[in-house]
C-alpha positions as CSV (number, residue, x, y, z in Angstrom):
1,M,9.9,63.5,115.0
2,Q,9.2,61.1,112.4
3,A,11.9,58.2,112.6
4,G,12.6,56.3,109.4
5,L,12.6,52.7,109.1
6,G,15.8,51.1,108.7
7,S,17.9,54.3,109.7
8,H,19.1,55.4,113.3
9,S,15.6,54.7,114.7
10,G,16.5,51.5,116.2
11,A,14.5,49.6,113.5
12,T,17.6,48.8,111.6
13,S,17.9,45.4,110.3
14,E,20.7,43.7,112.1
15,S,21.5,41.4,109.0
16,G,21.9,44.4,106.7
17,P,25.0,46.3,106.1
18,A,25.3,49.8,107.5
19,P,23.7,52.5,105.5
20,L,25.8,54.4,103.1
21,L,23.3,57.3,103.2
22,D,21.2,58.0,106.4
23,V,19.0,60.8,106.5
24,R,17.8,61.7,110.0
25,D,14.8,64.0,111.0
26,L,15.6,66.6,108.3
27,R,13.7,69.6,108.3
28,V,14.1,72.5,105.4
29,H,11.9,75.7,105.5
30,F,11.8,78.3,102.6
31,V,11.4,82.0,103.5
32,T,9.2,83.8,101.0
33,S,7.3,87.1,101.1
34,R,4.1,85.3,101.8
35,G,5.6,83.5,104.8
36,V,7.7,80.4,105.8
37,V,7.1,77.3,103.8
38,R,7.7,74.1,105.5
39,A,9.3,72.0,102.5
40,V,10.6,69.2,104.6
41,D,9.5,68.4,107.9
42,G,10.9,65.6,109.7
43,V,11.9,63.2,107.1
44,S,14.1,60.0,107.8
45,Y,15.2,57.2,105.5
46,A,18.3,55.3,104.8
47,V,20.0,53.7,101.6
48,R,22.6,50.9,101.8
49,P,25.3,50.0,99.1
50,G,24.0,48.6,96.1
51,E,20.4,49.3,97.0
52,I,17.7,50.9,95.0
53,V,15.3,53.1,97.0
54,A,12.3,54.9,95.5
55,V,10.9,58.4,97.0
56,V,7.3,58.8,95.6
57,G,4.5,61.5,96.0
58,E,2.8,64.3,94.5
59,S,4.6,67.3,93.3
60,G,5.2,69.9,96.0
61,C,5.5,67.0,98.7
62,G,9.3,67.7,99.3
63,K,11.1,64.9,97.2
64,S,13.3,67.0,95.2
65,V,14.0,69.4,98.1
66,A,15.4,66.7,100.3
67,A,17.6,65.3,97.4
68,L,19.0,68.9,96.8
69,T,19.5,69.2,100.6
70,I,21.5,66.1,100.5
71,M,23.5,67.3,97.7
72,R,24.0,70.8,99.5
73,L,22.5,72.5,96.4
74,L,19.5,74.2,98.2
75,A,18.7,77.7,96.8
76,K,20.2,80.1,99.3
77,P,19.2,82.3,101.2
78,A,15.7,81.4,101.0
79,G,16.2,77.7,101.6
80,R,17.3,77.0,105.2
81,V,18.0,73.6,106.9
82,M,16.3,73.9,110.2
83,G,17.4,70.6,111.7
84,G,18.4,67.1,111.0
85,Q,21.5,65.0,110.0
86,V,22.6,63.9,106.4
87,W,25.1,61.1,107.2
88,F,27.0,59.8,104.0
89,N,29.8,57.1,104.4
90,G,30.2,58.0,108.2
91,R,30.3,62.0,107.6
92,D,27.5,64.4,108.2
93,L,27.3,66.3,104.9
94,L,25.4,69.3,106.8
95,T,28.6,70.0,108.7
96,L,30.9,69.9,105.7
97,D,32.2,73.4,104.3
98,E,31.8,74.0,100.5
99,E,35.0,72.9,99.5
100,E,34.8,69.4,101.3
101,M,31.3,69.0,99.4
102,R,32.9,69.9,96.1
103,Q,35.3,67.2,96.5
104,L,32.4,64.9,97.1
105,R,30.0,66.0,94.5
106,G,30.5,64.3,91.0
107,R,33.0,61.8,92.4
108,E,31.1,59.9,95.3
109,L,27.8,61.7,95.1
110,A,26.0,62.4,92.0
111,M,22.7,63.8,90.9
112,I,20.6,63.4,87.7
113,F,18.3,66.3,87.4
114,Q,14.9,66.4,86.1
115,E,15.3,69.4,83.7
116,P,18.3,68.7,81.7
117,M,18.0,71.7,79.4
118,T,18.4,74.1,82.7
119,S,21.1,71.9,84.0
120,L,23.5,71.6,81.1
121,N,25.7,74.4,80.1
122,P,24.2,75.9,76.8
123,V,27.5,77.5,75.7
124,L,29.7,74.3,76.1
125,P,29.6,71.2,74.0
126,I,28.2,68.2,75.9
127,G,31.7,66.4,75.5
128,L,33.6,69.1,77.6
129,Q,30.6,68.7,80.1
130,I,31.3,64.8,80.5
131,M,35.2,65.2,80.5
132,E,35.0,68.2,83.3
133,P,34.3,65.8,86.4
134,L,36.8,63.0,85.1
135,Q,39.6,65.7,84.8
136,I,38.7,67.4,88.2
137,H,38.2,64.2,90.3
138,L,40.2,61.5,88.5
139,G,42.9,63.5,87.0
140,Y,42.3,62.1,83.5
141,D,44.1,63.8,80.6
142,D,42.1,65.2,77.5
143,A,42.6,61.9,75.5
144,R,41.6,59.5,78.4
145,A,38.6,61.8,79.4
146,R,37.3,61.9,75.8
147,G,37.4,58.1,75.6
148,R,35.5,57.7,78.7
149,A,32.9,60.3,77.4
150,I,32.5,58.2,74.4
151,E,32.0,55.0,76.3
152,V,29.5,56.4,78.8
153,L,27.3,58.2,76.0
154,G,27.1,54.7,74.2
155,L,26.1,53.1,77.5
156,V,23.3,55.5,77.7
157,G,22.2,54.7,74.1
158,I,23.5,57.8,72.1
159,S,24.6,56.7,68.7
160,D,27.4,58.1,66.8
161,A,28.9,59.2,70.2
162,E,32.4,60.5,68.9
163,R,30.8,63.1,66.7
164,R,28.0,64.1,69.1
165,L,30.6,65.0,71.8
166,D,31.2,68.2,69.8
167,Q,27.5,69.3,69.7
168,Y,25.7,71.5,72.0
169,P,22.5,70.8,74.2
170,H,20.4,72.8,71.9
171,Q,21.3,70.1,69.2
172,F,19.7,67.1,71.2
173,S,16.2,66.2,71.9
174,G,14.6,66.4,75.2
175,G,15.2,62.7,75.8
176,M,18.9,62.7,74.6
177,R,19.7,65.6,76.9
178,Q,18.3,63.5,79.6
179,R,20.6,60.7,78.6
180,V,23.7,63.2,78.5
181,M,22.8,64.1,82.2
182,I,23.0,60.5,83.2
183,A,26.2,59.9,81.1
184,I,27.6,62.8,83.5
185,A,26.5,61.3,86.4
186,L,27.8,57.8,85.7
187,A,31.1,59.0,84.6
188,C,33.1,58.8,87.7
189,N,31.3,55.5,89.0
190,P,30.2,57.4,92.3
191,K,29.0,55.6,95.5
192,L,25.4,57.3,95.6
193,I,23.3,58.4,92.6
194,I,20.3,60.5,93.3
195,A,18.1,60.5,90.3
196,D,15.4,63.1,90.2
197,E,12.7,62.0,87.7
198,P,15.6,60.4,85.4
199,T,13.4,59.0,82.9
200,T,10.4,61.4,82.6
201,A,11.6,62.6,79.1
202,L,12.5,59.2,77.8
203,D,10.6,56.7,76.0
204,V,9.7,53.1,77.5
205,T,12.4,51.5,75.3
206,I,15.2,54.0,76.4
207,Q,14.0,54.1,80.0
208,A,14.5,50.2,80.2
209,Q,17.8,50.5,78.7
210,I,18.9,53.2,81.0
211,L,17.6,51.6,84.0
212,E,18.7,48.2,83.6
213,L,22.3,49.8,83.1
214,M,21.9,51.7,86.3
215,K,20.7,48.6,88.1
216,D,23.4,46.7,86.9
217,L,25.9,49.2,88.1
218,C,24.4,49.1,91.4
219,R,24.7,45.6,91.7
220,R,28.0,45.1,90.3
221,L,29.7,48.2,91.8
222,G,27.8,48.5,95.1
223,I,26.3,52.0,93.9
224,A,23.5,53.1,95.8
225,L,20.4,54.6,94.0
226,V,17.8,57.1,95.1
227,V,15.1,57.3,92.4
228,I,12.5,60.2,92.7
229,T,9.8,59.3,90.4
230,H,5.9,59.3,90.0
231,N,6.2,56.1,87.7
232,L,5.1,53.5,89.7
233,G,5.6,51.0,87.2
234,I,9.5,52.0,87.3
235,V,9.4,51.6,90.9
236,A,7.8,48.0,90.9
237,R,10.5,46.9,88.5
238,Y,13.5,48.3,90.2
239,A,13.2,49.5,93.7
240,D,13.9,47.4,96.7
241,R,12.4,49.7,99.0
242,V,9.8,52.4,98.7
243,N,9.3,55.8,100.6
244,V,5.9,57.5,100.3
245,M,6.0,61.5,100.9
246,Y,3.0,63.5,101.3
247,A,2.9,67.1,102.3
248,A,6.6,67.3,103.5
249,R,6.6,64.1,105.4
250,M,6.9,60.5,105.2
251,V,3.7,58.6,105.3
252,E,4.8,55.1,104.6
253,Q,8.1,53.2,104.1
254,G,8.8,49.5,103.4
255,E,9.9,46.8,101.2
256,A,8.6,47.4,97.5
257,D,6.4,44.3,97.8
258,D,4.8,45.2,100.9
259,V,4.0,48.7,99.9
260,F,2.7,47.6,96.6
261,N,0.7,44.6,97.6
262,R,-0.3,45.6,101.1
263,P,-0.3,49.5,101.3
264,R,-1.1,50.6,104.7
265,H,-1.8,54.5,104.3
266,P,-4.8,55.5,102.4
267,Y,-2.7,57.9,100.3
268,T,-0.6,55.1,99.1
269,V,-3.6,53.2,98.5
270,G,-4.9,56.0,96.3
271,L,-1.8,56.2,94.4
272,M,-1.8,52.6,93.6
273,R,-5.2,52.6,92.3
274,S,-4.8,55.8,90.3
275,V,-2.6,54.1,87.7
276,P,-3.8,52.5,84.7
277,R,-2.4,49.2,84.1
278,L,-1.5,47.3,80.9
279,D,-1.7,44.0,82.5
280,R,-5.5,44.2,83.4
281,P,-8.4,44.7,81.1
282,R,-9.7,48.3,80.7
283,G,-12.7,48.8,82.5
284,A,-14.1,51.4,85.0
285,R,-13.0,55.1,85.0
286,L,-9.6,55.8,86.6
287,E,-9.7,56.1,90.4
288,T,-8.4,59.5,91.7
289,I,-7.5,61.2,94.8
290,E,-9.9,64.2,94.9
291,G,-8.8,67.5,96.5
292,L,-5.5,69.1,97.1
293,P,-2.5,68.7,99.5
294,P,-2.5,71.3,102.4
295,N,-0.8,74.7,102.1
296,L,2.8,74.2,103.5
297,L,2.8,78.0,104.5
298,D,0.6,77.0,107.4
299,P,0.3,73.1,107.6
300,P,-2.6,71.7,109.9
301,A,-1.7,70.3,113.1
302,S,-3.9,67.3,112.4
303,C,-3.2,64.3,110.1
304,R,-2.2,66.2,106.6
305,F,-4.1,63.7,104.4
306,A,-7.2,63.9,106.7
307,P,-9.2,66.2,104.3
308,R,-8.9,64.0,101.3
309,C,-9.3,60.6,103.1
310,P,-12.8,59.0,102.9
311,G,-11.9,57.0,105.9
312,R,-11.0,59.9,108.3
313,Q,-12.1,59.8,112.1
314,E,-12.1,62.2,115.2
315,R,-8.9,60.9,116.0
316,C,-7.3,62.2,112.7
317,A,-7.5,65.7,114.4
318,A,-4.3,64.7,115.9
319,D,-0.9,64.3,114.1
320,P,0.0,60.5,113.5
321,A,3.8,59.4,113.7
322,L,5.3,57.1,111.6
323,V,5.4,53.8,113.3
324,E,6.1,50.3,112.4
325,I,3.2,48.2,111.7
326,E,5.0,45.3,110.7
327,P,8.8,44.3,110.5
328,G,10.3,46.9,108.2
329,H,6.9,48.4,107.0
330,G,5.8,51.7,108.7
331,S,2.8,54.0,108.2
332,A,1.8,57.4,109.5
333,C,-1.9,56.6,110.0
334,F,-3.9,55.8,113.0
335,R,-6.0,53.1,111.2
336,A,-3.0,51.4,109.5
337,S,-3.8,48.3,111.2
338,E,-7.1,48.2,109.6
339,L,-5.9,48.4,106.2
340,T,-5.1,44.8,105.4
341,G,-6.4,44.2,101.8
342,E,-9.1,45.0,99.0
343,D,-12.1,44.3,101.3
344,S,-10.8,46.9,103.9
345,Y,-10.0,49.6,101.1
346,R,-13.4,49.1,99.9
347,H,-14.6,49.5,103.6
348,F,-12.6,52.7,103.9
349,G,-14.2,54.3,100.7
350,L,-10.9,54.1,99.0
351,V,-12.4,52.1,96.0
352,T,-14.5,54.8,94.2
353,A,-14.3,53.9,90.5
354,G,-17.8,54.2,88.7
355,P,-18.8,52.3,85.6
356,A,-16.8,52.7,82.4
357,A,-17.6,56.0,80.6
358,T,-19.7,55.4,77.3
359,R,-18.4,57.1,74.2
360,G,-20.2,59.8,72.4
361,A,-22.0,58.4,69.1
362,R,-19.3,57.8,66.4
363,A,-20.2,57.9,62.7
364,D,-18.0,54.9,62.2
365,D,-19.7,54.4,58.6
366,G,-19.3,57.9,57.6
367,A,-16.8,60.4,56.4
368,P,-13.8,60.9,58.7
369,V,-13.4,64.2,60.4
370,L,-10.0,64.2,59.8
371,A,-8.0,62.3,56.8
372,V,-4.2,62.7,56.4
373,R,-3.0,61.4,53.0
374,N,0.8,60.6,52.5
375,L,1.9,63.5,54.8
376,K,5.5,64.5,54.7
377,K,7.5,67.0,56.8
378,Y,11.0,67.5,56.0
379,F,13.4,69.9,57.9
380,T,16.8,71.2,56.4
381,I,19.5,71.7,59.0
382,T,23.3,72.7,58.7
383,K,25.8,70.1,59.6
384,G,29.0,71.5,60.8
385,L,30.4,74.9,61.2
386,G,33.0,76.8,59.0
387,L,33.7,80.1,57.4
388,F,31.3,79.5,54.7
389,G,28.8,77.6,56.5
390,G,28.3,73.7,56.7
391,T,26.7,71.3,54.7
392,K,23.0,71.0,54.3
393,A,21.1,67.9,55.5
394,T,17.5,66.7,55.6
395,V,15.7,65.4,58.6
396,R,12.6,63.3,57.4
397,A,10.6,63.9,60.4
398,V,7.3,62.9,59.1
399,D,7.7,60.6,55.8
400,D,4.7,59.4,54.1
401,V,2.1,59.3,56.9
402,S,-1.6,58.4,56.3
403,F,-4.4,57.7,58.7
404,E,-8.1,58.8,59.6
405,I,-9.8,59.7,62.6
406,R,-13.8,59.6,62.7
407,R,-16.0,62.1,64.7
408,G,-16.1,61.3,68.5
409,E,-13.0,58.9,68.4
410,T,-9.8,59.1,70.1
411,L,-6.6,58.1,68.2
412,G,-3.9,57.4,70.3
413,L,-0.4,58.1,68.7
414,V,2.7,56.5,70.3
415,G,6.3,56.1,69.5
416,E,10.0,57.1,70.9
417,S,11.4,60.6,71.1
418,G,12.2,61.7,67.4
419,C,9.7,59.4,65.8
420,G,7.7,62.5,64.5
421,K,4.4,62.3,66.6
422,T,4.6,65.8,67.9
423,T,5.5,67.1,64.4
424,V,2.4,65.3,63.1
425,G,0.5,67.2,65.5
426,R,2.0,70.6,64.9
427,T,1.7,69.9,61.0
428,L,-2.1,69.4,61.7
429,L,-2.3,72.6,63.5
430,R,-0.4,74.4,60.8
431,L,2.3,75.3,63.1
432,E,4.4,73.7,60.9
433,Q,4.1,73.8,57.0
434,A,3.7,70.4,55.4
435,T,6.4,69.4,52.9
436,A,3.9,67.2,51.0
437,G,0.6,65.4,51.3
438,E,-3.0,66.5,52.3
439,I,-4.7,67.2,55.8
440,V,-8.4,67.2,55.0
441,F,-10.4,68.3,57.8
442,E,-14.2,68.6,57.4
443,G,-13.9,68.8,53.9
444,S,-11.2,71.3,53.9
445,D,-7.5,70.8,52.9
446,L,-5.4,72.7,55.6
447,V,-2.3,72.4,53.7
448,A,-3.7,74.5,50.9
449,A,-5.8,76.7,52.9
450,D,-5.1,80.5,52.9
451,Q,-4.8,82.7,55.9
452,A,-8.5,83.8,56.1
453,E,-9.6,80.0,55.8
454,M,-7.2,78.9,58.6
455,A,-8.4,81.6,60.9
456,R,-12.0,80.3,60.4
457,L,-10.7,76.4,60.8
458,R,-8.7,77.2,64.0
459,Q,-11.8,77.8,65.7
460,K,-12.7,74.2,65.3
461,I,-9.1,72.7,65.8
462,Q,-7.4,73.4,69.2
463,V,-4.6,71.8,71.1
464,I,-3.6,71.0,74.8
465,F,0.1,71.3,75.4
466,Q,2.3,69.2,77.6
467,D,3.7,71.9,79.7
468,P,0.7,73.9,81.2
469,Y,3.0,76.4,82.8
470,S,5.0,77.5,79.9
471,S,2.0,77.3,77.5
472,L,-0.1,80.0,79.6
473,N,1.0,83.5,79.6
474,P,2.2,84.4,83.2
475,R,1.2,88.0,83.0
476,M,-2.4,87.3,82.1
477,T,-5.1,86.0,84.7
478,V,-6.8,82.8,84.1
479,G,-10.0,84.6,83.1
480,E,-8.1,86.6,80.5
481,I,-6.3,83.4,79.2
482,I,-9.5,81.8,78.5
483,G,-11.4,84.6,77.3
484,E,-8.6,85.8,74.8
485,P,-9.7,83.7,72.1
486,M,-13.3,84.6,72.2
487,H,-12.5,88.3,72.2
488,V,-10.1,87.6,69.0
489,H,-12.7,85.7,67.2
490,K,-15.6,87.6,68.3
491,I,-17.5,84.4,69.6
492,E,-19.4,86.2,72.5
493,P,-21.0,89.7,71.8
494,D,-19.6,91.5,74.9
495,A,-17.2,91.4,77.7
496,A,-20.0,90.3,80.2
497,A,-20.9,87.5,77.9
498,V,-17.2,86.4,77.6
499,K,-16.9,86.5,81.5
500,A,-20.2,84.3,81.8
501,R,-18.8,81.9,79.3
502,V,-15.3,81.7,81.2
503,A,-17.0,81.2,84.4
504,D,-19.1,78.2,82.8
505,L,-15.9,76.8,81.1
506,L,-14.0,77.0,84.5
507,G,-17.0,74.8,86.0
508,Q,-16.7,72.3,83.2
509,V,-13.3,71.6,83.9
510,G,-13.7,71.2,87.7
511,L,-12.6,74.7,88.8
512,F,-14.2,77.5,90.7
513,P,-15.3,80.7,88.9
514,Y,-13.2,82.8,91.4
515,M,-10.2,81.3,89.8
516,A,-10.5,83.4,86.9
517,E,-8.9,86.2,88.9
518,R,-5.8,84.3,89.6
519,Y,-2.4,84.0,87.9
520,P,-1.0,80.7,86.5
521,H,1.7,80.6,89.1
522,E,-1.1,80.7,92.0
523,L,-2.5,77.3,90.6
524,S,-1.1,73.7,90.9
525,G,0.0,71.6,87.8
526,G,-3.2,69.8,87.7
527,Q,-5.2,73.2,87.7
528,R,-3.1,74.7,85.1
529,Q,-3.7,71.8,82.9
530,R,-7.5,72.2,83.5
531,V,-7.2,76.0,82.5
532,G,-5.3,74.8,79.3
533,I,-8.2,72.5,78.7
534,A,-10.6,75.3,79.3
535,R,-9.0,77.5,76.7
536,A,-8.9,74.9,74.0
537,L,-12.8,74.3,74.7
538,A,-13.5,78.2,74.6
539,M,-13.7,78.2,70.7
540,K,-16.2,75.2,70.6
541,P,-14.0,72.9,68.6
542,T,-14.9,69.6,67.1
543,F,-11.2,68.3,66.9
544,I,-8.4,68.6,69.8
545,V,-4.7,67.5,69.7
546,C,-3.5,66.5,73.3
547,D,0.1,66.7,73.0
548,E,1.3,64.8,75.9
549,A,-1.2,66.5,77.8
550,V,-0.8,64.3,81.0
551,S,3.0,63.7,80.7
552,A,3.9,66.3,83.3
553,L,1.3,65.6,85.9
554,D,1.4,63.3,89.1
555,V,-0.5,60.1,88.8
556,S,-3.3,61.1,91.0
557,I,-3.9,64.4,89.0
558,Q,-3.4,62.6,85.8
559,G,-6.4,60.2,86.5
560,Q,-8.5,63.5,87.0
561,I,-7.6,65.0,83.8
562,I,-7.9,61.8,81.8
563,N,-11.4,61.3,83.3
564,L,-12.2,64.9,82.6
565,L,-11.4,64.4,79.0
566,E,-13.5,61.3,78.5
567,D,-16.5,63.3,80.3
568,L,-15.9,66.3,77.8
569,Q,-15.8,63.9,75.0
570,R,-19.1,62.4,75.8
571,Q,-20.8,65.6,76.4
572,H,-19.5,67.5,73.3
573,G,-18.7,64.9,70.9
574,L,-15.0,65.7,70.6
575,T,-12.7,64.1,68.6
576,Y,-9.1,63.5,70.0
577,L,-5.4,62.9,68.6
578,F,-3.8,61.8,71.8
579,I,-0.1,61.9,71.7
580,A,1.6,60.4,74.5
581,H,4.5,57.9,75.5
582,D,2.9,56.1,78.5
583,L,1.5,53.0,76.9
584,A,-1.0,52.4,79.8
585,V,-2.7,55.7,79.7
586,V,-3.0,55.7,75.8
587,R,-4.6,52.3,76.0
588,H,-7.3,53.7,78.5
589,I,-8.3,56.6,76.7
590,S,-7.9,55.7,72.8
591,D,-10.4,54.0,70.7
592,R,-7.5,53.3,68.0
593,I,-3.7,53.5,68.3
594,M,-1.1,54.3,65.8
595,V,2.5,53.3,66.6
596,M,5.2,55.5,64.7
597,Y,8.9,54.9,64.4
598,L,11.4,57.4,62.9
599,G,8.9,59.4,60.8
600,R,6.9,56.2,59.7
601,V,3.9,54.5,60.8
602,M,4.5,51.0,61.9
603,E,1.1,49.8,63.1
604,I,-2.6,51.1,63.2
605,A,-5.2,49.0,64.9
606,D,-8.2,49.0,67.5
607,R,-7.0,49.7,70.9
608,D,-7.8,46.3,72.5
609,T,-6.4,44.4,69.4
610,L,-3.1,46.3,69.2
611,Y,-2.3,45.5,73.1
612,A,-3.6,41.8,73.0
613,D,-2.1,40.8,69.7
614,P,0.4,43.2,68.2
615,L,1.8,42.3,64.7
616,H,4.7,44.6,64.2
617,P,7.9,43.6,66.1
618,Y,8.6,47.3,67.2
619,T,5.0,47.5,68.8
620,K,5.9,44.2,70.4
621,A,9.2,45.8,71.8
622,L,7.4,48.9,72.9
623,L,4.9,46.8,74.9
624,D,7.5,44.5,76.5
625,A,9.6,47.4,77.7
626,A,6.4,49.3,79.4
627,P,6.7,48.3,83.3
628,V,3.7,47.4,85.2
629,P,3.3,48.5,88.7
630,D,3.3,45.2,90.4
631,P,6.8,43.8,91.9
632,A,5.6,40.2,91.5
633,V,4.6,40.7,87.8
634,E,7.7,42.4,87.2
635,R,10.1,39.8,88.6
636,A,8.4,37.0,86.6
637,R,9.3,39.2,83.2
638,A,12.9,38.6,82.0
639,P,14.2,42.1,80.8
640,R,13.3,42.3,77.4
641,L,15.3,45.0,76.0
642,L,15.2,46.6,72.3
643,G,18.5,45.7,70.6
644,G,20.7,47.9,68.5
645,E,21.3,51.4,68.5
646,L,19.0,54.2,67.6
647,P,19.5,55.4,64.2
648,S,20.3,59.1,63.5
649,P,17.5,60.9,62.1
650,L,20.0,62.4,59.5
651,T,20.9,59.2,58.3
652,P,18.1,56.8,58.7
653,P,18.5,53.3,57.6
654,K,17.6,52.4,54.1
655,G,14.6,50.3,53.5
656,C,12.4,49.4,56.6
657,V,13.6,52.1,59.1
658,F,13.2,49.5,62.0
659,H,15.5,46.8,60.3
660,T,18.6,47.8,62.4
661,R,16.9,46.8,65.6
662,C,14.5,44.2,64.4
663,T,15.1,40.6,65.6
664,L,13.3,39.4,62.4
665,A,15.2,41.5,59.8
666,S,16.7,39.9,56.9
667,A,18.4,41.2,53.8
668,E,15.2,42.2,52.0
669,C,14.5,44.4,54.8
670,S,17.2,46.6,54.0
671,A,16.1,46.8,50.4
672,D,12.6,48.1,50.3
673,V,10.4,50.2,52.2
674,P,7.4,48.3,53.6
675,K,3.9,49.5,52.8
676,L,1.5,50.0,55.5
677,R,-1.2,47.5,54.6
678,E,-4.4,45.8,56.1
679,I,-3.4,42.5,57.6
680,R,-6.7,41.8,59.1
681,P,-10.0,43.7,59.1
682,G,-9.0,47.3,60.6
683,H,-5.7,46.0,61.6
684,H,-2.9,47.6,59.4
685,A,0.9,47.2,59.8
686,A,4.4,47.8,57.7
687,C,6.3,44.9,57.7
688,I,7.3,42.5,55.0
689,K,7.6,39.6,57.5
690,I,3.7,39.4,58.5
């Protein structure tokens, strides 16, 4: 049994208040056709009123299952609680009947889910979905509930809230839907909020606004917050205490400062070192945790991390208990007392990064492989409903964008949701037809290319999508998925050659040839993303659009994929457009970076120049909002939130699209659209104040 620190285990701090939530030795199994999955295996932790507690770990470690069990939302009959207690405000939630739990859910207990599209009712306006708990739990009438719904939508940064109450989930972007989920959770001012990856779909500026709001509510109203996340920057900025899970168990618990500055478990050390950081120079390749977690259908009797631990010993054949190493800091490692700092991590073999990867040769002084000139992509939508239809409105998703990418180069593309960065990628791929402008790829204009020409060019232009599960056909094997484009374009002469090429590609992306016989659901998230990369490489492309290619991956897997992309670029001379919202990841992999806002380019510069000396106020705001995975650094930084409301893409501001949120804005900024101009050699910005 793993006793959680600060709970019933006897390690509770006498000076602190009694826990609002006290999870004790929780065990959850899932009964499947292949056997029993031990999804949560003896987990304990506590949360006090007003406290923010983070739960971190790789996908499949049991973080979300434990949260769903607390909320009594575990899928039945497959999910079964096999033991343990969940004490909330003096009551064991596992002993309550369903009606008693209904009275608590939404009123005293709330949960923010990771997938807002599957959590929101698609046939109800979002206003009704926010008003429902207010009317059920607090007895609000329609007018009062609607007023509160408008208030909480404004709190989470949704502009034009009164009009948007009557819209449906599909009319919102992914980030906006996540904000709606947060608004529903906050509506009744609950005592405990469990946030399962609450900001995964949000940009750093909105993420900072929402988390500052939630932190303020926690402190002011005594709301306890459990944050489940893989973003260690968020944990460093907001968490009071951290629980690290691995393979269904807690492996480390402690104050945030202790866990970040003196991690006492090899897995935690690996997590901390896998994250690229904005406050340190880009140097070596990202460090990674090689290997995979154990199969929870048959977990080993030994330490579950031992197969991946470079410091394992013979005694690791036994199963270590979570024990207190120092006051309030526990670890489930036999060698925890030896892990005391950088020298000990190096002695353990936990510091593994090699020299920085060198780029393939670039024709910096030659013609660009891709030249985009005055690109525009407008969407016409219908506003409102009626007998004769609504009025037409135009969304300028991409508005007069120009840039170039040279051979062997990586151009990073960053910006908030709705800024047009994914639309740029889709238009380059001709998945969307440009409204105006030119896209010249290796001398051919993709906008004017006919179907036959595009079929030829598609062999040289490929894409890696954000979600590796939805972008792979679940009815095809990995070998069929990778081999299909080779069959379609007749790249290989026969089936045997295709099979050999598939095996070679799997090896290039770090997978075994036998995995060609597996289906996507039989692979981990990181393995599926490697399959997506192998499929892109099958056509022997020269240019790849990476559209949020690592956003859905765990920290350690993300590092593996980034290193892989850099290796492949060096080996094959590939050119990347790397679209992402994680500024540290973009900085690590990119040569140059382009910043977009509401359809327009704000700034383009060399990676190091942009991060060291940004010129545009929006770029500065993005960098200020990005958290650093170090509690001491975060405490020293005052919250620097981007003011103003997000403009509606249907009615963008006149003049500079950023002037409504810019601290430097003046009257002339609302009159003229600033041109993107070269301020310094190679450094372009669109601001009349520079």
